[in-house]
N, C-alpha and C positions, 0 to 999 in steps of 0.2 A: 851367250852370244850366238851359239849355234842355233838355238831356238829362234832368236830374232832373225837370223839369216834365212830361216825357212819361211818367214812370213812375207811372201812375195805376192800373195793373191789380194785383189781388191776386196774391201769389206762387203759383206752381203747386206741386203736391206734390213734383215733381222738384227745383225750386229750393230748397225747404225741406230736402229730404233731402240735397242737395249741401252746403248750409250746415251741417247736422248732421255730415256726414263731415269737414268742416273744423274741427269743434269750436265752431262758431258757433251757440249756442242761447240762448233767452231765459231768463237766470238772474238772479233778484233776490237780491242779497246780503242785503238787509234781511229778506226772507222766510226765507231759510235761517238767518240769525242769530236771528230771533225764535223760530222753531221749536226751534232748538238750545238757546237760552236757556231756553225754557219747559220742555223736557225736562230740562235740567240742574238747574233749580230744583226741579222735581217729584221727580226722582231723588234729589237731595240731601235733601229733606224725608223721603222714604220710607226712605232709608238712614241717616238721622241716628242712630237708636238703634244700628244696626250699627256705624257709624263711631265713635260715642261709646264703645261697648264695647271696640273695638280700641285706641282711644286710652288708655282706662283700663288695658287689658292692658299696653300699652307703658310707661306710667308706673309701674305696679306692678313691672314687670320692672326698670326703672331704679332704683326705690327699694330693690329687693331686692339690688342690687349694692353698697349702702353698706358700706364696710369691706373689700370684696373686693380682693385684690391684682390689679393690672392688668398683664397680660403680652400678648405678641403674639397667642397663640391666643385669649385671652379677648376681645381687641379685635375679632378677626375674628368671634367669636360674637356680640358686641354689634352689629356692623355687619350681620350676616346677619338677626338678629331685627328690627332697625330697618327694614331694607329690606323684609323680608317683611310686617311690619305696615303699613308705608306703602303697599305695593302692594295689600294687602287693603283699605285705606281708599280709595285713589285709583282703582284699576282699574275697579271697577263703575261709578263716575261717568264715567270717561274712555271706557269702552266705550259707555255709554248716549249720551254726547254725540257720539261718532264715528258710531254707528248713526243718530242723529237727523239729523246733517249729511248722510249719504248718502241717507236717506229724503226729507229736505227737497229735495235736489237732484233726485232721481228723480221726486218728485211734480210738479216744474215742467216737466221735459222728457223724462222716461222714462229708461230705461237707455241709456247711451252710453259706448262705449270707443273712444277715438281718440288717436293720438299726434301728430296734425297740429298741435294747439295748442302743443305743446312742442318742435316741430322747430326747430332753429336757423335763423334767417334773418339774413343779413348786412345786410339793409336796416334791421334794428332797431338796428344799431351806428352808424347815422348820427346824429352829435351834434345836428345842426340839427333833425332830426325828433324826437329825444328831448326837446330843449328845448321844441319846439312842443307835445308831449304833456304836459309838466309845466306849462307856462305857456299856458293856453288858456282861452277862455270857458267851455268845457264843464267844465274842472276847477274853475274859480271857482264855477260854479253848483253843482257837486257839493259843494264845500266849504261853501257857504251852506246847502244842504239838510241836510248832516250837522250843522252848528252849530245850525240851527233845531230839528231833531229832538232833539238832545241837550239843548238848553236847555228845550224844552217838556217832555220826559220828566222831567228833573231838577227843573224848576220845580214840576210837579205833585207830585212826590215830596216836595219841601221844604214845600209848602203843607200836605200831609197830615201831615208830620212835626211842623210847628209847631202844627197843630191838636191833635195828640196830646200835645204838651208841656203843654197846659192841664190835662191830667189828672194831671200829676206830683204836685201837692199831695196828691191822694187816694192815689196809688200809694205815696207815702212811708210811709203807715200800714200797707201790706201787709207780710206776711212775705217773706223772701227768695225762697222758692219761688214765691209768687204774683207777685212782681215779675218774676221770670224768665219766667213764663208770660205775663204782660202784655206784656213786651218782645217775646217770640217772636210773639205774636198780631199785635201792631202791625207788626212787621217783615214778617210774611207779607202783611198788608194792603197795606203800601207797595210791597213787591216785586211783587205781582200787579197792583196798579194801574198801576205803571210798565210792567210787562210787557204789559198790555192796550193802553196807549198805543203801545208799540213795535209790537205786532201790528197795530194800525190803520194806522200808518205803513207797515208791511211790505206790507199788502194794497194800499194806494195805490201803493206802489213797484212791486208786481208788475204791476198794471194798466198803469202807465206804461212799464215795461220791455218788456212784451209788445207794447204798441202801437208803441213805438219800433223793436222788433225786426222786426215785420211791415212797418212802414213802410219800414224800411231794405232789405227784400227785395222791395219792390214792383218790378214790371217794366213796361217799355213794351210796346206791342202788337207792335213789331218783335222784341223779345226773345222773346216768347211764340211768334211765328211761327218764329223761328230754332230755338227749343227743340223745337217740334213737328217741324220739318224734320229736326233731328238724331235725334230719337227714332224717327220713322217713315220717314225717308229723304227725300231730295230728290224732289219729285213728278216732275221732269223725268227724273231717273235711274230712278225707279220705272217711268215710262212707257216708257223705252227698254228696261228689263229685260223688261217685259210684252211689248213689241213683239218682242224677241228670242225670248222663250219661245213666242210665237204663231208666229213664223217657223219655229222648230225643230219645233213641233208640226205645223205645216202640211206641212213637208218629210217628217216621218214618215208623216203621213196620205197624202200623194200617193204615197209609195213603196209603199203597199198597193194602189193602183189597178190596176197590171198584173196582179195576182193575183185581181182581182174577177171575178165571173161576169157582172155586168151593171151598167150605169150608167143610172139612171132620171132623166130630165130633164123639165122643161118647157123649151121651146125656148131660152130665154135666161137666166132668172134662177137656176134651181136645178139642182143635179146631186147625185145620191146614188149612191155605189158600194156594191153588195151582194155578199157572198160567202156561199156556203152549203157548210159542211163537216159532213156528218152525224156524223162521228166526234168532232168537237169541240163541236158545239152542236146542240140540238134545233130551232133556228130559224135562218133566215138572219141574218147580222150586217152592220150598216152599217160599212164599213171606211173610208169617206171621204165627206165632204159639204161643200158650199160654195155661196156665192151669187156671182153676177156674175163677177168676174175669176177667183175660185177655181173656180167652176163651169165656166168656159171651159177652165181649166187641166186640170181632171179629165177633161173630154170629150176634150181634145187628147191627154192621156196614154193614155186608153182606146183611141182610134182608132189611135195609134201601136203599141199592144200587142194590137190585134185583139180588144178587149173590146167586146161589143155595147153600143150606146147606144140606149136605147128611150125614146121620148117618151111620157110619161104625166103631164101637168101635175098633176091632182088627187093622184095617188099621190106624185109628187115633192115637192109641198108638204107633204103629210101626213108623209112620212118625215123631211123636213128639220125640221119643227116638233116631232115627237114622239119621235124617236129620236136619242140621242147616238152619237158615233163609238165603235166597239168594243162597242156594246150590241146585243142581238138585237132584232128587230122585235116589236111587240106582237101578240097574238092577233087584234086587230081588223083588222090588215093582212095576216094570213096568206094569205087567199084571193087578194087583189089581187096580192101579191108572187109567190105560187105560179103564177098565170097568166102573169106576165111571165117567170119562170124556165122554165116549161114551154115557152113560145115560144122562149126563147133556147136551151134544150137541144135543141129540135127543129131549130132553125136550125143549131146546131153538131153535130147528129147525135150528141148524148150519150145 
């Protein structure tokens, strides 16, 4: 209970996506049923002339068989004609209902294909858990909701039906065709009124289902932190990786110092190693730079390898701030660097 009370944060996109992969989506059965029923009734009314025509064809065929000797081949022919006509009558309605069911589901949670929901789980074979699922407060509430919706819908339908019964004394005087037309019109009114009530219940159920779904996916702050840690990596591990990368980069950089032409420093804080190779670059290149401990390390390596160390604090600070390692110096520093290199070359008699 305490853990549930802490789950006050809205679910993250990853949490929702993981639930979708498991087949856990907000699906309102009432909404799917209402949309499917509406399409079924509408399709039935639209196909009524077509269906009626094929029923008449079937009966005409049966009446045409009067007096015909029945044998095995003739029985097969009767079966083929009967199945064909029934398929022509039923299939358009069945296809429309199937498509409506798919569209109703996709409208609620989009396209989803997963086998997770139907994977066998031995935990489902637990009889005690099965009894708890059948006999539970949730199931009782669901039963009460279904009973209430059914009685409300049928009750309104019966009220309208009894209201129409008051017109029967007048309808008796109609011809048979007019009576059938009256009956059809009233049936349509009753059907669509009941369908409207079903649709209202479905919309209410859709709101409730979605709220319960997202409430069920709510997360605690710790869960969000853990998820971010898993997605982006543990900050401690990332810090160690960065540290390792910097160490490797520093080693590669320091390995270039023995080949440098000069190391420019201010006495303590900065050191910048420069190399000039006219065949590879039109300007001198910074091959290493560093502050404090790294600066001292650069100067130490330079002295060990007889690389000139020249103190020029303003130039050292400018080079450190403006030029990255393995990049040529900018034109604004050409003159100052050229003077240092000239001094070094003269000292080394290059």
